[in-house]
C-alpha positions in Angstrom: 31.9 -27.1 115.3 28.8 -25.9 116.9 28.7 -23.0 119.4 27.1 -22.7 122.9 23.5 -21.7 122.5 23.1 -23.1 119.0 20.2 -25.3 118.2 21.0 -28.6 116.6 19.3 -31.9 115.6 20.9 -34.9 117.3 20.2 -38.4 116.0 16.8 -39.7 116.8 16.6 -37.4 119.9 15.7 -34.4 117.8 16.1 -30.7 118.5 18.7 -29.9 121.2 20.5 -26.8 122.4 24.2 -26.8 122.9 24.5 -25.9 126.6 28.2 -26.2 127.0 31.3 -27.6 125.3 33.8 -29.3 127.6 34.7 -32.5 129.4 31.7 -34.2 131.0 31.6 -35.0 134.7 32.1 -38.7 134.1 35.0 -40.6 135.5 37.5 -41.7 132.9 36.0 -39.6 130.1 38.3 -37.1 128.4 38.1 -34.7 125.5 35.7 -32.2 124.2 32.0 -33.0 124.3 28.8 -31.1 123.4 26.4 -30.9 126.4 23.1 -31.1 124.6 19.8 -30.3 126.2 16.8 -31.7 124.3 14.4 -28.8 123.6 11.1 -30.7 123.9 12.2 -33.5 126.3 13.5 -33.0 129.8 15.3 -36.3 130.1 18.6 -34.6 130.9 21.8 -33.6 129.3 23.3 -35.7 126.4 27.0 -35.8 126.1 28.2 -36.1 122.5 31.9 -36.1 121.5 32.7 -33.0 119.4 34.6 -35.5 117.1 31.5 -37.7 116.9 31.2 -39.9 113.8 28.5 -42.3 114.9 25.5 -40.2 115.6 24.5 -37.5 113.1 24.3 -34.0 114.4 23.5 -30.9 112.3 22.0 -27.4 112.7 18.2 -27.1 112.7 16.7 -26.0 109.4 16.2 -22.3 108.8 12.8 -20.7 109.0 12.6 -20.3 105.2 13.0 -24.1 104.8 10.3 -24.7 107.4 8.0 -22.4 105.6 8.6 -24.4 102.4 7.9 -27.6 104.4 4.6 -26.2 105.6 3.6 -25.1 102.1 4.3 -28.6 100.8 2.4 -30.1 103.7 -0.6 -27.8 103.0 -0.8 -29.1 99.5 0.2 -32.7 100.2 -2.8 -34.2 98.4 -1.5 -32.7 95.2 2.0 -34.0 95.7 2.5 -37.4 94.1 5.6 -38.2 96.1 3.8 -37.6 99.4 0.9 -39.8 98.2 3.3 -42.8 97.8 3.2 -45.2 100.7 6.4 -46.1 102.5 7.2 -49.7 103.3 7.5 -50.5 107.1 11.0 -51.9 106.5 12.0 -48.4 105.4 10.7 -46.5 108.4 14.0 -46.6 110.3 15.9 -45.3 107.3 13.6 -42.4 107.0 13.8 -41.5 110.7 17.6 -41.9 110.9 18.1 -39.8 107.8 17.2 -36.6 109.7 15.9 -35.4 106.3 12.8 -33.1 107.0 11.2 -34.0 103.6 11.6 -37.8 104.3 10.2 -37.3 107.8 7.2 -35.4 106.3 6.7 -38.2 103.7 6.8 -40.8 106.5 4.2 -38.9 108.6 1.9 -38.4 105.6 2.2 -42.2 104.7 1.4 -43.2 108.3 -1.6 -40.8 108.4 -2.9 -42.4 105.2 -2.6 -45.8 106.8 -4.3 -44.6 109.9 -7.2 -43.1 107.8 -7.6 -46.3 105.8 -7.7 -48.4 109.0 -10.2 -46.0 110.6 -12.6 -46.5 107.6 -12.4 -50.2 108.4 -13.0 -49.4 112.1 -9.6 -50.8 112.9 -6.8 -49.3 115.0 -3.4 -48.4 113.7 -0.8 -51.1 114.4 1.3 -50.2 117.5 4.6 -50.2 115.5 3.1 -47.7 113.0 1.7 -45.6 115.9 5.1 -45.5 117.6 6.8 -44.6 114.4 4.3 -41.8 113.8 5.0 -40.4 117.3 8.7 -40.5 116.7 8.6 -38.9 113.2 6.3 -36.2 114.5 8.6 -35.5 117.5 11.6 -35.2 115.2 10.1 -33.1 112.4 7.7 -30.9 114.4 10.2 -30.4 117.2 12.8 -29.2 114.7 10.3 -26.9 113.0 9.0 -25.5 116.3 12.5 -24.8 117.4 13.3 -23.0 114.1 10.1 -21.0 114.3 10.6 -20.4 118.0 7.1 -21.6 118.7 5.4 -24.1 121.0 5.6 -27.7 119.8 1.8 -28.1 119.9 1.2 -25.1 117.8 3.4 -26.4 114.9 2.1 -30.0 115.4 -1.5 -29.0 115.3 -1.0 -27.1 112.0 1.1 -29.8 110.4 -1.2 -32.6 111.5 -4.1 -30.6 110.0 -2.3 -30.6 106.6 -0.7 -34.0 106.6 -3.6 -35.9 108.2 -6.1 -35.1 105.5 -7.8 -37.9 103.8 
């Protein structure tokens, strides 16, 4: 069970803070729920049952893990795995996995597609562009939360690493 004030990753919403644990103010709803406030999105509170089995919820990765991710990203051109392209039919699986390494691989793969298309003076497909935004929000938001830094600061650095041609 998570505690009030703890930072968690919730489904495809991303980094959230547990604001409260209790019964939400919704008629007919009973039982204990987490009141989750997305860290980098002010869409409002998300109510998730404490006994939730449908949407994955976990603690944000530790700073040491984020530092490893940054180091891997910095040397992404030398990492064979990160040079492999991901099939569009696998995008959803990578996003739903909540695995930071898979998200980083997806972001790298999408940047490689964007760079290839730019050489041909073509825009990135809108589906690829949306997936890149989603994957960036999830991974960079979690890392920024862990580092206790601004989203844009982490995003700029990671994009610099992962966006290289």
